[in-house]
C-alpha positions as a printed NumPy array, in Angstrom:
array([[-0.065, -0.139,  0.149],
       [ 1.76 ,  3.306, -0.934],
       [ 1.607,  6.731,  1.404],
       [-0.034,  7.138,  4.775],
       [-2.279,  4.338,  6.228],
       [-5.985,  5.782,  6.459],
       [-6.3  ,  4.818, 10.134],
       [-3.105,  7.008, 10.796],
       [-4.719,  9.969,  8.835],
       [-8.388,  9.729, 10.97 ],
       [-6.397,  9.5  , 13.839],
       [-4.325, 12.703, 12.92 ],
       [-6.868, 14.494, 11.112],
       [-8.476, 16.   , 14.317],
       [-5.308, 16.589, 16.16 ],
       [-3.995, 18.646, 12.829],
       [-7.327, 20.521, 12.468],
       [-7.238, 21.422, 16.08 ],
       [-3.993, 22.498, 16.39 ],
       [-4.459, 24.817, 13.964],
       [-7.231, 26.195, 14.588],
       [-5.613, 27.203, 18.368],
       [-3.16 , 28.658, 16.26 ],
       [-4.739, 30.727, 14.008],
       [-6.812, 32.073, 17.306],
       [-3.548, 32.676, 19.121],
       [-2.241, 34.518, 16.09 ],
       [-4.695, 36.464, 15.853],
       [-4.69 , 37.903, 19.106],
       [-0.966, 38.306, 18.498],
       [-1.234, 40.144, 16.154],
       [-4.013, 43.005, 17.742],
       [-1.76 , 42.881, 20.611],
       [ 1.431, 43.844, 18.35 ],
       [-0.447, 46.009, 16.918],
       [-1.4  , 47.486, 19.611],
       [ 1.952, 47.995, 21.002],
       [ 3.149, 49.598, 17.546],
       [ 0.237, 52.12 , 18.186],
       [ 1.479, 52.909, 21.646],
       [ 4.967, 54.174, 21.011]])
């Protein structure tokens, strides 16, 4: 069988989705904080 085992993909897909969502939300908050810091100076 070529490529990734389907069972591994099924297990890792929700974890990757959750990690991406967390990074997206943290990244947006961090960007807002940096922009606020730059405006304050």
